[in-house]
N, C-alpha and C positions, 0 to 999 in steps of 0.2 A: 265846152271842155268836159272830158269824162269826169264822172264823180267817183272819187276814191275816198273811202272812209274806213278808219281803223285798219289800215294796211301798213306794211313795212316797205318803205321806199329806199332803194339803194341808188345813190348818185355816184357813179364811178367816173373818175377823171384821170386821163393819162398824165395831166399836169394840174397842179393845185388851183389854177385859176379858170380852168375850162368850164366847170359847172356854173360858177357865178356868171361868167360871160355868156354862156350858151343857154342856160336854163334857169337863171336866178329867180325870175318872176314865177315860173312854174313851181320850182322847189319851195319858194315862200308860200304859195297858195296851197300846195299839197301838204306842207308841214302844219297847217292849221288843224287838220283832222286826221293826220297820219303820223307815224314815226319815221323820221328821215335819218338815214345814215349817209355819211360822206366818206368815200374811199378815194384818196389821192394816191396815185401810183408812183409819182416821181416829182422831184424838185428841179427847177432849172439849174444847170451847172454854173452859170456865170452871173448869178444874182446873189446879193447879200441875203442869205437864208434867214438870218435873225429878223430883218425887216420884213421879208416876204411872209414868214410864218406869223408874225405879229398882225400884219394886215389880213392874212388869210383867216386867222381866228376871229378877228373883228367882223369880217364879212360873213363868216359862217354864223356868228351870233345874230347879225342883222337878218339873215335868212331864217333864223329860228332853229338852227341845228344845235343840239346840245353838245357841249364839249366832249362828253363821254361817248358820243355817237360819231366822232371823227376818227378815222383810221388813216394814218399817213404812212406810206412806205417810201423807201428811197431807192427804187429800182433805177437803173441807168435808162434815161429816156430814149436813148438810141437803140436799146435792146429790149424793149418791152415784150417782144414775142418770146424771148428766152425765158 
């Protein structure tokens, strides 16, 4: 694995669970010696957002991402290119 130290890492996800599922282990390891920001671009439209956000914040904490390093947007997931 590449060695990154004292860098700023941006984990950008079209949906709020993509980073955890696709790169959770990597993000956890990188967070040990770097600053990690999580940018979530959209929330699923047919899900209870209160439950989803609660679980999201719990998983972000487990990955070591500070709450003030989480940026969540509510773009329409069908129109991210707009």
